[in-house]
N, C-alpha and C positions, 0 to 999 in steps of 0.2 A: 393069547400069550399068558403063560404062568410066570409068577415071580415069587422068589423066596422072600419071606418077611424081613430077613436081615439084609437083603440086597438094597443097593441105593435106589431111592425112589425115582421113577422116570421123570418126575416134574422138575428135577434139576436143583433141588435145594440142599443137596449133599447130606441128607438124612436117610436113615433106613426107612424103607417103605412102611414098616410097622409103626414108626413114630411120626410119619409124615401124612400121606394120603390114605392109608388103609383105614384109620378110624372114621374118615368121611365115607369111604366106600362101604364099610360095615354098618353105617348109620349109628355109630357110637357117639359121634359129635357132628355138628354142622359147621361149615366154614364160617368164620367170624368176620371175614372181609372178602372183598371181590377178588383180590389176588389169590387168596387161598382157594376160593371156589374155582377160579380159572385154572390154577395148577392141578387141582384134583380132577377137573374135567379133562385136561390134557392127559393126565395119568390114566383116566378111565378109557380114553380113546386107545392109548398105547396097550392097555391090558384087556381091551375089548369088553369092558364092563358097561354095556350099553344101557342097562336098566338104570344105573346111576345117572347117566347122561339125560335120560328122559325125566327122572325124578328131580333133577336140578335145572331143568328147562322150564321157564315160566309157562304154565298151561295155556295161556292166551296167545302164546307165540310158537306153539308146536307146529302149526300149519300142516298137520298130517304126518309129522315125523314119528316113526315107530322104531322099535328095537330091530325089526327085520330090515328096514331101510338102512339103518346105521351099520348093520352087519354085512351088507352087500359090499363085496370087494375088500373087506377088512383084512382078510388073510394075505392079500397082495401088498399091503402097506406096512412098511417098517418105519416106525417113528424114531427120529434121530435125536431131537433135542428141542428145548423150548427156550426162547429168549423173551423175557418180559421187558418191554421198553418203558411203559408208563402206566401208572395206576392213579385213578382219582375216585374219591368217594364223597358224596354229599349226603350226610345223614339226615339233614332237614328234609331234603327232597326224596330221600330213600332210594337214591340211584348211585350208580358207579360205572366206571369204564376201566377196561384193561386193554392196552395195545400190546400185541405180542406177535411173534413169529413162531409157528409150530412146524419144524422142519421134518420132512418125511422123504422116504425113498419108495417109488412105485414104478415098476416097469423099467428099472435101470435109470430112472431120472430122479434127480433131487429137486424138490420144490418146497414151498412153505405155504401154510395158511397164514397170511399176514392180515391181521384184522384188528379193528378197534371194536371190542365187544361191549355191549351195553348190559347192565345188570339192574335188577330192581329188588329192593328189600321188602318182603311181604310176609306177614305173620311170623316174624322172628327169624326168617331165613333169607339168604341171598339166592336169586335165581337169574340165570342167563335169559335174556330176552331176544336180542338180535345183534348183528354186527355189520360194520362197514368194511368191505374188503379193500385191501391195498395190493400193490404189486411188489413182491419181494425180489431182491437182487441176490444172486448167489454170491457167496464170499469170493474174494480173490484167492488165488493159489496160496499165497503166503499169510493169509488171515488165519486167526484161530479157528479151529474146526467148530462146526455147528453142534456137534454132539458133546462139546465141553470136555473132550479127552485131554486137552492141553497141547495137542499136536497141531501142526499146521494143516489147513484144509487139504492141501495136495497130498499129504502123507497119511490122510485118514479117510474121511467120507468121500472125498473126490474119487478115490480108487473104486468105490462101489458103483459109480456111474458107468453106464454102458457106452 
């Protein structure tokens, strides 16, 4: 997926991509906290910037993950929105967590990666290590839409479901 630099950033912070996640993706700067890294990684998934995902994944936790594996089926997935629920950082232990829901559409079905991600600070940078998966519940018809359009779910992304 391509994006114009003036477009809203997929990470959901209501900034233009060029002022939000693009500097991370272009290696102009590194994420200075775990939430920024998490958001930039979500954006990288949405934009299929798989090299960035590998570079920000702690090398000891890759477990054989490659750019080619990340790319499998990526064209079939439409990322809809990101909800960050909780962020913690422990600078003494050089660890952090982000609990989030990354909503997507695949095969006419809406689902989410609902995870408490673990991060480690190493050599002046934050890295994703691993995460604990949770089960996400779809919003109810009259809840706000997961894509942050401001519309109700039934009037927006719910219409995309098969």
